[in-house]
C-alpha positions as CSV (number, residue, x, y, z in Angstrom):
1,L,-185.8,-39.1,36.2
2,N,-185.5,-40.2,39.8
3,Q,-186.6,-43.7,38.8
4,R,-184.1,-43.9,36.0
5,I,-181.2,-42.7,38.0
6,L,-182.2,-45.0,41.0
7,I,-183.0,-42.1,43.4
8,S,-185.9,-42.3,45.8
9,N,-187.6,-39.9,48.3
10,D,-189.9,-40.5,51.3
11,D,-192.1,-37.5,50.7
12,Y,-192.6,-34.6,48.3
13,I,-193.9,-31.3,49.6
14,R,-196.1,-29.2,47.4
15,T,-196.3,-25.7,48.8
16,T,-199.9,-25.5,47.6
17,S,-201.0,-28.4,49.8
18,D,-203.2,-27.8,52.8
19,R,-200.8,-29.4,55.3
20,H,-198.0,-27.0,54.2
21,K,-200.3,-24.0,54.5
22,V,-200.8,-25.0,58.2
23,T,-197.1,-25.2,58.8
24,A,-196.3,-21.9,57.1
25,R,-199.0,-20.0,59.0
26,E,-197.9,-21.5,62.3
27,L,-194.3,-20.5,61.7
28,W,-195.5,-16.9,61.0
29,K,-197.7,-16.8,64.1
30,R,-194.8,-18.0,66.3
31,C,-192.5,-15.3,65.0
32,A,-195.3,-12.7,65.4
33,A,-195.9,-13.8,69.0
34,K,-192.2,-12.9,69.7
35,G,-192.9,-9.4,68.4
36,D,-190.8,-10.0,65.3
37,I,-193.3,-9.2,62.6
38,Y,-194.6,-5.6,61.9
39,L,-196.4,-3.7,59.1
40,D,-194.5,-1.0,57.2
41,T,-193.9,0.3,53.7
42,Y,-191.2,-0.9,51.3
43,S,-189.7,1.5,48.8
44,G,-187.0,0.4,46.4
45,W,-185.9,-2.0,43.7
46,Y,-187.8,-5.2,43.0
47,N,-186.8,-8.3,41.0
48,I,-190.0,-9.5,39.4
49,R,-188.7,-12.9,38.3
50,E,-187.4,-13.7,41.8
51,E,-190.2,-11.9,43.7
52,T,-187.5,-10.3,45.8
53,F,-186.8,-6.8,47.0
54,V,-183.2,-5.7,46.2
55,T,-181.1,-3.3,48.1
56,E,-179.6,-0.3,46.4
57,S,-176.1,-1.6,46.7
58,D,-177.0,-5.0,45.2
59,A,-179.0,-3.4,42.5
60,A,-176.1,-1.2,41.5
61,L,-173.8,-4.3,41.4
62,S,-176.0,-5.9,38.9
63,D,-176.5,-2.7,36.8
64,Y,-180.1,-2.6,38.1
65,K,-180.9,-5.8,36.2
66,D,-181.8,-9.4,37.1
67,P,-178.4,-11.2,36.9
68,A,-180.0,-14.3,35.6
69,S,-182.4,-13.0,32.9
70,G,-181.0,-9.5,32.3
71,L,-184.5,-8.0,32.7
72,P,-184.5,-4.5,34.4
73,L,-185.4,-4.2,38.1
74,K,-188.5,-2.3,38.9
75,Q,-188.9,0.6,41.3
76,V,-191.8,-0.1,43.7
77,K,-193.4,1.3,46.8
78,E,-195.9,-1.0,48.7
79,E,-197.1,-2.0,52.1
80,S,-195.4,-5.0,53.5
81,Y,-195.1,-7.1,56.6
82,F,-191.5,-7.2,57.8
83,F,-189.6,-9.7,59.9
84,K,-187.1,-8.3,62.4
85,M,-184.1,-10.2,61.0
86,S,-181.7,-7.6,62.2
87,A,-182.4,-8.6,65.8
88,Y,-180.7,-12.0,65.2
89,K,-177.5,-11.0,63.5
90,K,-175.3,-11.3,66.5
91,R,-176.8,-14.7,67.5
92,L,-176.5,-16.0,63.9
93,V,-172.9,-14.9,63.5
94,E,-172.0,-16.6,66.8
95,H,-173.8,-19.8,65.8
96,I,-171.9,-20.0,62.5
97,Q,-168.6,-19.3,64.2
98,N,-169.1,-21.8,67.0
99,N,-170.5,-24.6,64.6
100,V,-167.9,-25.1,61.9
101,N,-170.1,-27.7,60.2
102,F,-173.2,-25.5,60.0
103,I,-172.3,-24.3,56.5
104,R,-170.3,-26.6,54.2
105,P,-168.0,-26.4,52.3
106,E,-165.7,-24.0,54.1
107,Q,-165.6,-21.5,51.3
108,H,-169.3,-20.9,51.6
109,R,-169.1,-20.5,55.4
110,N,-166.4,-17.9,54.9
111,Q,-168.5,-16.1,52.3
112,I,-171.5,-15.8,54.5
113,L,-169.5,-14.6,57.5
114,A,-167.7,-12.0,55.3
115,R,-171.1,-10.7,54.1
116,L,-172.5,-10.6,57.6
117,G,-169.4,-8.8,58.8
118,S,-169.4,-6.1,56.1
119,D,-173.1,-5.3,55.8
120,D,-175.9,-4.6,58.3
121,L,-178.5,-7.3,58.4
122,R,-181.7,-5.5,57.4
123,D,-185.2,-6.5,58.4
124,L,-186.8,-8.7,55.7
125,S,-190.0,-7.9,53.8
126,I,-192.0,-11.1,54.1
127,S,-195.3,-10.4,52.3
128,R,-196.6,-9.2,48.9
129,T,-199.7,-7.4,47.8
130,T,-199.2,-7.1,44.0
131,F,-200.4,-10.7,43.4
132,D,-202.7,-13.1,45.2
133,W,-201.2,-16.5,44.4
134,G,-199.3,-18.0,47.3
135,I,-200.2,-18.7,51.0
136,R,-202.4,-16.1,52.6
137,V,-201.1,-14.7,55.9
138,P,-202.8,-16.0,59.0
139,D,-206.0,-14.7,60.4
140,G,-205.5,-11.6,62.4
141,F,-203.3,-10.0,59.7
142,N,-204.3,-8.0,56.7
143,Q,-205.7,-10.6,54.3
144,K,-204.6,-8.7,51.2
145,H,-201.1,-10.0,51.9
146,V,-199.6,-13.3,50.8
147,M,-196.4,-14.6,52.2
148,Y,-193.0,-13.9,50.5
149,V,-192.2,-17.1,48.6
150,W,-189.0,-17.8,50.6
151,V,-190.9,-17.7,53.9
152,D,-193.4,-20.1,52.4
153,A,-190.8,-22.4,50.7
154,L,-188.3,-22.7,53.6
155,S,-191.0,-23.9,56.0
156,N,-191.6,-27.0,53.9
157,Y,-188.7,-28.6,55.8
158,L,-190.9,-28.6,58.8
159,T,-194.0,-29.7,56.8
160,G,-192.1,-32.8,55.8
161,V,-191.8,-34.0,59.4
162,N,-195.1,-32.6,60.7
163,G,-193.0,-30.2,62.6
164,L,-195.6,-27.7,63.6
165,G,-198.7,-29.8,63.1
166,A,-200.8,-31.8,65.6
167,R,-200.0,-35.4,66.1
168,T,-202.9,-37.7,64.9
169,D,-203.4,-41.4,64.4
170,K,-202.7,-40.8,60.7
171,V,-199.6,-38.7,61.4
172,P,-198.2,-39.9,64.7
173,V,-194.9,-38.0,64.4
174,G,-193.7,-34.5,65.2
175,L,-190.8,-32.1,65.6
176,E,-189.2,-34.1,68.4
177,D,-188.9,-37.3,66.2
178,F,-187.0,-35.9,63.2
179,W,-185.6,-32.5,64.1
180,P,-183.1,-30.9,63.9
181,A,-182.4,-32.0,60.4
182,N,-179.0,-33.6,59.8
183,V,-178.5,-31.7,56.6
184,H,-180.2,-29.5,54.0
185,V,-178.7,-30.1,50.6
186,I,-179.0,-27.1,48.4
187,G,-177.6,-25.3,45.3
188,K,-175.1,-22.6,46.1
189,D,-177.2,-19.9,44.5
190,I,-179.7,-20.1,47.4
191,L,-177.2,-20.1,50.2
192,W,-178.3,-16.8,51.7
193,F,-181.9,-17.9,52.1
194,H,-180.9,-21.1,53.9
195,T,-178.0,-19.9,56.1
196,V,-179.3,-16.4,57.0
197,I,-183.1,-16.0,56.5
198,W,-184.0,-19.5,57.6
199,P,-181.9,-19.7,60.8
200,C,-183.3,-16.3,61.9
201,L,-186.9,-17.4,61.4
202,L,-186.2,-20.6,63.4
203,M,-184.5,-18.7,66.1
204,S,-187.5,-16.4,66.4
205,A,-189.8,-19.4,66.5
206,D,-187.6,-21.1,69.2
207,I,-186.9,-24.1,66.9
208,E,-183.5,-25.7,66.6
209,L,-181.4,-25.0,63.6
210,P,-180.5,-27.8,61.1
211,L,-177.1,-29.3,61.9
212,T,-175.6,-28.6,58.4
213,V,-176.4,-26.8,55.3
214,F,-174.4,-28.2,52.4
215,A,-174.3,-26.2,49.2
216,H,-173.2,-27.9,46.0
217,G,-172.1,-26.4,42.7
218,F,-173.6,-26.6,39.3
219,V,-173.2,-28.9,36.3
220,N,-171.9,-26.7,33.4
221,D,-171.0,-27.6,29.9
222,K,-167.7,-29.1,28.9
223,E,-166.0,-25.7,28.7
224,G,-167.3,-24.7,32.1
225,K,-170.0,-22.4,30.8
226,K,-173.4,-22.2,32.4
227,M,-175.9,-24.3,30.4
228,S,-178.7,-22.4,28.7
229,K,-181.1,-23.1,25.9
230,S,-180.1,-20.0,24.1
231,L,-176.5,-21.2,23.9
232,G,-177.6,-24.7,22.9
233,N,-175.3,-26.3,25.4
234,V,-177.9,-28.0,27.7
235,V,-177.2,-31.6,28.5
236,D,-180.4,-33.6,29.1
237,P,-179.9,-36.3,31.8
238,H,-182.6,-38.4,30.0
239,D,-180.4,-38.3,26.8
240,M,-177.4,-39.4,28.9
241,L,-179.3,-42.3,30.4
242,D,-180.4,-43.3,26.9
243,K,-176.7,-43.6,26.0
244,Y,-175.0,-44.8,29.1
245,A,-175.7,-47.2,31.9
246,V,-177.0,-45.6,35.1
247,D,-173.9,-46.7,37.1
248,T,-171.7,-44.9,34.6
249,F,-173.7,-41.7,34.8
250,R,-173.9,-41.7,38.6
251,W,-170.2,-42.6,39.0
252,Y,-169.1,-39.8,36.8
253,L,-171.3,-37.2,38.5
254,C,-170.2,-38.2,42.0
255,K,-166.5,-38.7,41.4
256,E,-165.8,-35.9,38.9
257,A,-167.6,-33.1,40.6
258,P,-165.1,-31.3,43.0
259,Y,-166.3,-30.9,46.6
260,G,-168.8,-28.0,46.5
261,G,-167.6,-26.9,43.1
262,E,-168.7,-26.9,39.5
263,L,-168.6,-29.9,37.2
264,A,-167.7,-29.3,33.5
265,F,-169.7,-32.1,32.0
266,S,-167.9,-33.9,29.3
267,E,-168.9,-37.1,27.6
268,D,-165.3,-37.8,26.7
269,S,-164.4,-37.6,30.4
270,L,-167.4,-39.7,31.4
271,R,-166.2,-42.4,29.0
272,D,-162.6,-42.2,30.1
273,M,-163.6,-42.5,33.7
274,H,-165.9,-45.4,33.0
275,N,-163.1,-47.2,31.1
276,A,-160.4,-46.6,33.7
277,D,-162.4,-47.1,36.9
278,L,-165.4,-49.3,36.2
279,C,-164.1,-51.4,33.4
280,D,-160.3,-51.7,33.8
281,T,-160.1,-51.5,37.6
282,L,-163.3,-52.8,39.1
283,G,-164.7,-55.0,36.3
284,N,-161.4,-56.6,35.5
285,L,-160.6,-57.4,39.1
286,V,-164.0,-59.0,39.8
287,H,-163.8,-61.1,36.6
288,R,-160.3,-62.2,37.3
289,A,-161.0,-63.1,40.9
290,T,-164.1,-65.1,40.2
291,N,-162.4,-67.0,37.3
292,L,-159.5,-67.9,39.6
293,C,-161.9,-69.1,42.2
294,A,-163.5,-71.3,39.6
295,K,-160.2,-72.6,38.4
296,Y,-158.4,-73.3,41.7
297,C,-161.2,-73.6,44.2
298,A,-164.0,-75.3,42.3
299,G,-166.0,-72.1,42.4
300,L,-166.4,-72.2,46.2
301,V,-164.9,-70.0,49.0
302,P,-162.0,-72.1,50.2
303,D,-161.3,-73.0,53.8
304,V,-157.8,-71.6,54.2
305,P,-155.9,-69.5,56.8
306,P,-155.6,-65.7,56.4
307,P,-152.9,-64.5,54.1
308,A,-149.5,-63.4,55.4
309,R,-150.3,-59.9,54.1
310,M,-153.7,-58.4,53.3
311,P,-154.4,-57.0,49.9
312,V,-155.4,-53.7,51.5
313,D,-156.0,-52.1,54.9
314,V,-159.8,-52.3,54.7
315,G,-160.2,-50.9,58.2
316,K,-158.3,-47.7,57.4
317,L,-160.1,-47.3,54.1
318,V,-163.5,-47.7,55.7
319,E,-162.6,-45.2,58.4
320,D,-161.4,-42.6,55.8
321,Y,-164.4,-43.3,53.6
322,I,-166.9,-42.7,56.5
323,A,-165.1,-39.4,57.3
324,K,-165.4,-38.2,53.7
325,M,-169.1,-39.2,53.3
326,E,-170.1,-37.7,56.6
327,N,-168.6,-34.4,55.3
328,F,-170.5,-34.9,52.0
329,E,-167.3,-35.3,50.0
330,L,-168.7,-37.7,47.5
331,E,-165.7,-37.5,45.2
332,G,-163.4,-38.2,48.1
333,G,-165.4,-41.3,49.1
334,A,-165.5,-42.6,45.6
335,A,-161.7,-42.0,45.2
336,I,-161.0,-44.0,48.4
337,A,-163.1,-46.9,47.2
338,M,-161.5,-47.0,43.8
339,F,-158.0,-46.7,45.4
340,G,-158.8,-49.8,47.4
341,F,-159.7,-51.8,44.3
342,R,-156.5,-50.7,42.5
343,E,-154.5,-51.9,45.5
344,V,-156.3,-55.3,45.4
345,N,-155.6,-55.5,41.7
346,R,-151.9,-54.8,42.5
347,Y,-152.0,-57.5,45.2
348,L,-153.4,-60.1,42.8
349,T,-150.9,-59.3,40.1
350,E,-148.0,-59.6,42.6
351,E,-149.3,-62.8,44.1
352,A,-149.8,-64.3,40.6
353,P,-151.4,-67.6,41.7
354,W,-151.5,-68.7,38.1
355,L,-147.7,-68.9,38.1
356,K,-147.6,-71.1,41.2
357,K,-147.8,-74.5,39.5
358,G,-148.0,-77.9,41.2
359,D,-149.8,-79.4,44.2
360,E,-147.3,-78.0,46.7
361,Y,-148.6,-74.5,45.9
362,E,-152.3,-75.4,46.2
363,E,-152.9,-73.7,49.5
364,E,-151.0,-70.6,48.5
365,R,-153.1,-70.2,45.4
366,K,-156.3,-70.6,47.4
367,V,-155.1,-68.2,50.1
368,S,-154.5,-65.5,47.4
369,V,-157.9,-66.2,45.8
370,R,-159.8,-66.0,49.1
371,A,-158.0,-62.8,50.2
372,T,-158.9,-61.2,46.9
373,L,-162.5,-62.3,47.1
374,E,-162.8,-61.1,50.7
375,A,-161.3,-57.7,49.8
376,I,-163.7,-57.3,46.9
377,Y,-166.6,-58.1,49.1
378,A,-165.6,-55.6,51.8
379,L,-164.7,-52.8,49.4
380,S,-167.9,-53.3,47.3
381,H,-169.8,-51.8,50.3
382,L,-168.1,-48.5,49.7
383,L,-169.1,-48.5,46.0
384,L,-172.7,-49.5,46.5
385,P,-174.0,-46.0,47.0
386,F,-172.4,-44.9,43.8
387,I,-173.1,-47.9,41.5
388,P,-176.2,-49.7,42.9
389,A,-177.0,-51.6,39.7
390,K,-173.7,-53.5,39.1
391,G,-172.7,-53.0,42.7
392,S,-175.5,-55.3,43.8
393,S,-174.5,-57.9,41.2
394,I,-171.0,-58.1,42.8
395,F,-172.6,-59.4,46.0
396,R,-174.7,-61.9,44.0
397,K,-171.5,-63.2,42.3
398,L,-170.0,-63.7,45.8
399,G,-173.1,-65.3,47.1
400,T,-173.2,-63.0,50.1
401,D,-175.5,-60.1,50.9
402,P,-174.0,-56.7,51.9
403,V,-174.1,-55.7,55.6
404,S,-173.9,-52.5,57.5
405,L,-170.5,-51.0,57.6
406,K,-170.8,-51.1,61.4
407,V,-170.8,-54.9,61.4
408,L,-168.5,-55.5,58.4
409,D,-165.5,-57.5,59.5
410,V,-162.6,-55.3,58.3
411,S,-160.1,-58.2,58.9
412,C,-161.8,-59.7,55.8
413,R,-163.3,-62.9,57.0
414,N,-166.8,-62.2,55.9
415,L,-167.4,-65.0,53.3
416,A,-168.6,-68.3,54.6
417,V,-166.5,-71.3,53.6
418,G,-168.1,-73.3,50.8
419,T,-170.2,-70.3,49.5
420,K,-170.7,-70.6,45.8
421,V,-168.9,-68.0,43.7
422,E,-170.2,-67.2,40.2
423,V,-168.2,-65.9,37.3
424,G,-171.0,-64.7,35.1
425,D,-170.7,-61.8,32.7
426,V,-168.1,-59.1,32.8
427,L,-169.5,-56.2,34.9
428,Y,-168.7,-53.4,32.4
429,S,-167.6,-53.2,28.8
430,K,-165.3,-50.6,27.3
431,L,-167.0,-47.5,25.9
432,L,-165.7,-46.4,22.5
433,N,-165.8,-42.7,21.6
434,G,-169.3,-41.9,20.3
435,E,-170.7,-45.3,21.0
436,E,-173.7,-45.9,23.3
437,A,-173.3,-48.0,26.4
438,A,-175.9,-49.6,28.5
439,S,-176.6,-52.9,30.1
440,G,-177.9,-56.1,28.4
441,A,-177.8,-56.1,24.6
442,E,-176.1,-52.8,24.4
443,A,-173.2,-54.0,26.6
444,A,-172.8,-57.1,24.4
445,K,-172.8,-54.9,21.3
446,N,-170.1,-52.6,22.9
447,K,-168.0,-55.6,23.8
448,K,-168.0,-56.8,20.2
449,L,-167.2,-53.3,19.0
450,S,-164.3,-53.1,21.5
451,L,-162.8,-56.3,20.2
452,E,-163.1,-55.2,16.6
453,E,-161.6,-51.8,17.4
454,A,-158.7,-53.5,19.3
455,Q,-158.0,-55.7,16.3
456,R,-158.1,-52.8,13.9
457,R,-155.8,-50.7,16.0
458,K,-153.4,-53.7,16.3
459,Q,-153.2,-54.0,12.5
460,E,-152.7,-50.2,12.1
461,K,-150.0,-50.3,14.8
462,R,-148.1,-53.1,13.0
463,A,-148.3,-51.3,9.7
464,L,-147.1,-48.0,11.2
465,V,-144.2,-49.8,12.9
466,I,-143.1,-51.2,9.5
467,A,-143.6,-47.9,7.7
468,K,-141.7,-45.8,10.3
469,S,-138.9,-48.4,10.5
470,N,-138.5,-48.2,6.7
471,A,-138.5,-44.4,6.9
472,G,-135.9,-44.3,9.7
473,Q,-138.1,-42.3,12.0
474,S,-137.2,-42.4,15.7
475,A,-140.6,-42.3,17.4
476,M,-141.9,-45.8,17.4
477,P,-145.5,-46.7,18.2
478,D,-144.5,-49.9,20.0
479,Q,-142.0,-48.1,22.3
480,P,-142.9,-47.9,26.0
481,A,-146.0,-45.7,26.4
482,F,-144.4,-43.3,28.9
483,S,-141.6,-42.5,26.5
484,K,-144.2,-41.3,23.9
485,L,-144.9,-38.3,26.1
486,D,-142.7,-35.2,26.3
487,I,-142.8,-34.4,30.0
488,R,-140.4,-31.6,30.9
489,V,-139.3,-29.6,33.9
490,G,-141.1,-26.2,33.8
491,K,-140.9,-23.1,35.9
492,I,-144.0,-20.9,36.3
493,T,-142.9,-17.3,35.5
494,K,-146.3,-15.7,35.6
495,V,-149.7,-16.7,37.1
496,W,-153.1,-15.1,37.3
497,H,-156.7,-16.0,37.9
498,H,-158.9,-17.0,34.9
499,Q,-161.5,-14.3,34.4
500,A,-164.4,-16.7,33.8
501,A,-163.6,-19.9,35.6
502,D,-163.4,-19.9,39.4
503,N,-161.3,-23.1,39.5
504,L,-158.6,-22.1,37.0
505,F,-155.2,-20.5,37.1
506,C,-153.7,-19.2,33.9
507,E,-149.9,-19.6,33.8
508,E,-146.9,-18.8,31.7
509,I,-144.4,-21.6,32.1
510,D,-140.8,-21.7,30.9
511,V,-140.1,-25.2,29.5
512,G,-136.8,-24.4,27.9
513,E,-138.1,-23.2,24.5
514,G,-137.2,-19.5,24.8
515,D,-140.7,-18.2,24.9
516,P,-142.9,-19.5,27.8
517,R,-146.0,-21.5,27.2
518,Q,-149.5,-20.4,28.3
519,I,-151.3,-23.2,30.3
520,A,-154.5,-23.4,32.3
521,S,-154.6,-25.5,35.5
522,G,-157.6,-26.3,37.7
523,L,-155.7,-25.7,41.0
524,R,-157.3,-22.6,42.5
525,Q,-159.0,-24.5,45.3
526,H,-155.7,-26.0,46.3
527,Y,-153.0,-23.3,45.8
528,T,-152.7,-19.5,46.0
529,L,-151.1,-17.3,43.4
530,E,-148.1,-16.9,45.7
531,D,-147.8,-20.7,46.0
532,M,-147.7,-21.1,42.2
533,D,-145.5,-18.2,41.2
534,G,-141.9,-19.3,40.5
535,K,-142.7,-23.0,41.2
536,K,-141.0,-25.8,39.3
537,V,-143.5,-28.3,37.9
538,L,-143.8,-31.1,35.4
539,V,-145.4,-30.2,32.1
540,V,-146.7,-32.5,29.3
541,C,-145.5,-30.6,26.3
542,N,-146.6,-32.7,23.3
543,L,-150.4,-32.2,23.5
544,K,-152.5,-30.3,21.0
545,P,-153.5,-26.9,22.2
546,A,-156.9,-27.0,24.0
547,R,-159.5,-24.2,24.4
548,I,-160.5,-24.1,28.1
549,V,-163.2,-21.6,28.9
550,G,-161.9,-19.2,26.3
551,F,-158.2,-19.6,27.1
552,T,-155.9,-21.5,24.9
553,S,-153.8,-24.0,27.0
554,N,-150.7,-25.3,25.4
555,G,-149.8,-28.2,27.7
556,M,-150.8,-29.8,31.0
557,V,-149.3,-29.5,34.5
558,L,-149.1,-32.8,36.3
559,A,-150.6,-33.2,39.8
560,A,-151.5,-36.0,42.2
561,K,-155.0,-36.3,43.6
562,L,-156.3,-38.4,46.5
563,D,-159.2,-38.0,48.9
564,G,-160.0,-34.6,47.7
565,K,-156.4,-33.3,48.2
566,V,-154.4,-32.2,45.2
567,E,-150.6,-31.7,45.1
568,L,-148.4,-30.7,42.2
569,V,-145.8,-33.2,41.1
570,V,-142.5,-31.4,41.3
571,P,-138.9,-32.1,40.3
572,P,-135.9,-31.6,42.6
573,D,-135.1,-27.9,43.2
574,S,-131.9,-28.2,41.3
575,A,-133.5,-29.8,38.2
576,E,-132.8,-27.9,35.0
577,V,-135.7,-26.1,33.3
578,G,-136.5,-27.8,30.0
579,E,-135.1,-31.2,31.0
580,R,-137.2,-34.1,29.8
581,V,-138.0,-36.4,32.7
582,A,-137.3,-40.1,32.1
583,I,-137.6,-43.6,33.4
584,K,-134.4,-45.7,33.4
585,G,-134.5,-48.3,30.7
586,L,-137.5,-46.8,28.9
587,D,-136.1,-44.9,25.9
588,G,-137.8,-43.4,22.9
589,N,-138.4,-40.1,21.3
590,P,-141.8,-38.4,22.0
591,F,-144.7,-38.6,19.6
592,S,-146.1,-35.6,17.8
593,P,-149.1,-33.9,19.4
594,A,-151.3,-35.3,16.6
595,Q,-150.0,-38.8,17.3
596,V,-150.6,-38.4,21.0
597,K,-154.2,-37.4,20.5
598,K,-154.9,-40.0,17.8
599,K,-153.3,-42.9,19.8
600,K,-154.7,-41.7,23.1
601,V,-151.2,-41.8,24.6
602,L,-152.0,-39.5,27.5
603,E,-155.0,-41.7,28.5
604,E,-152.8,-44.9,28.2
605,V,-150.0,-43.4,30.4
606,T,-152.2,-41.9,33.1
607,K,-153.8,-45.2,33.8
608,D,-150.6,-46.4,35.5
609,L,-149.3,-43.0,36.6
610,R,-149.3,-42.6,40.4
611,T,-147.3,-41.8,43.5
612,G,-145.5,-44.5,45.4
613,E,-143.6,-44.6,48.7
614,H,-142.8,-41.1,50.0
615,G,-144.9,-39.6,47.2
616,V,-142.4,-40.5,44.5
617,A,-143.9,-40.2,41.0
618,M,-144.0,-43.6,39.2
619,W,-145.3,-45.0,36.0
620,D,-146.2,-48.7,36.0
621,G,-144.1,-49.1,39.2
622,K,-141.0,-47.4,37.8
623,V,-139.6,-44.1,39.2
624,I,-139.9,-40.9,37.1
625,E,-136.8,-38.8,37.5
626,T,-134.5,-36.0,36.3
627,K,-130.7,-36.0,36.3
628,Q,-130.9,-34.6,39.8
629,G,-133.2,-37.2,41.2
630,P,-136.9,-38.4,41.4
631,C,-140.0,-36.2,41.0
632,S,-142.6,-36.4,43.7
633,A,-145.8,-35.1,45.4
634,A,-144.4,-35.7,48.8
635,S,-147.5,-35.8,51.0
636,L,-149.6,-38.1,48.8
637,V,-148.9,-41.9,48.6
638,G,-150.8,-44.1,46.2
639,A,-152.4,-41.1,44.5
640,P,-153.3,-41.1,40.7
641,I,-151.4,-38.5,38.7
642,S,-152.9,-36.6,35.8
């Protein structure tokens, strides 16, 4: 799988290897030398699957069952070596409090501090005698004991850098070369082991703690439920890579997963994101720019002065991008990169060199083309970690290799004059619902299907226009896309937490229909119940009801999202509940929910839905307003709205 998804590793530690046994035993001996390991008897609950002793309070919380498997816990009494973890509680709490980046994201840091504050930190049983597989304790200790699996497993971080082994000609490195680790990347279900047990062991052994422990969430099914074979909702990554190009799969996982949160995996969302970001924004821009270079500059980087205005502030984007990536906010970094490409697309459209006819505009055309190529080159560095396959081909098209961000010229003068620029194939083809997408022949196949589908839809659209015109119906399929949606001012009259999904609010929203609508919104990481209650919002009202983690949602609340920040799009305070928002000059009655779904109206509209200056909500550059004034997400500028 690593090879298919273009992931590599320098080493792989097997806990059964001899070199790892040396490390695990040395860590044990260092803790013992501090007087932190003693022999005693454990009596209590035991989780057989996890090989873990469970406190009475934790056992009671799980109804004396393994939370994952449902198997009953077992009452045991056995001899065990214990680690004096309780002795390090004060020092550990101080370390977490004084090092804000030690546990990321913030909610996990707060979770661990809360647990340490409310419970005593007990000494930890670190050996087992009921089985003999595992690493035997060091000589000098009772040899019927093997190490507790988490003492063994955690020490493999040190094994990987020869942290406690002797330097040799074959392994000339040690702890001083690679420790402390910059980051441990873990699943959130093993947070306690990595942020409490592991630091205490390292403190006892007089070894520095890792700088950061980053805990990520899980990939769930499209309804937000945990994947399991019994439910039949498991998504096999190999199946996805058989259907979709590796860039598409990687981009979706990185950009869609909220920071430290869960990802509800949806192929529909994957295809939509591919089409909007990789195809319509990135692929379209690169293809337009290279074609314009071929047309106006003979396919060579032109020798022209810098433009009067840059397509985008690359320096600011790089600065913001680095900050996001250093904080492990992959979706934030991806959003910044794609925002940059949208801005360059906007620049090229506004410059419109194809409209500047005649020799007197030759230099202006070339200036626009070079500025666009330079911006594409610079911004492609930000995308390369996410889409290495086609990302690399962008640099080949521009005839220039990527460089370190540290030496990238953010003033956008990186391309040498006279460098050959190739047009080549379009980077990405549209994905149709249910169709496979991959590179090479599959991409060509999809391109053909896309053209056929577009032609078929065009014919259907023309026929529908004629039919509805004859019938005197007011909702016309060729009316402006925005006017096909029924977006109204709503007021949240009741809000509560979804029982099963940590990221969802459930709301009752008055949209002027008498009875309020029930709607689910994924805003819990960004707003409190108090923030939401009584708030005026914008609601898309002509959508088919959707089942979201067992809750029927009858509409969608609009919000702007940028760089990991989410803000509701709100009308003026004095706007009337139930009023339909509008854009001057774009008239038309809304489509029915069935038409909206069939014609993918929501997807069409949200492609051009974003905030402008001062956070004003806009569609295709036009202001969205009520009778009382424009709607806005005041603190976000240039943010996509959905």
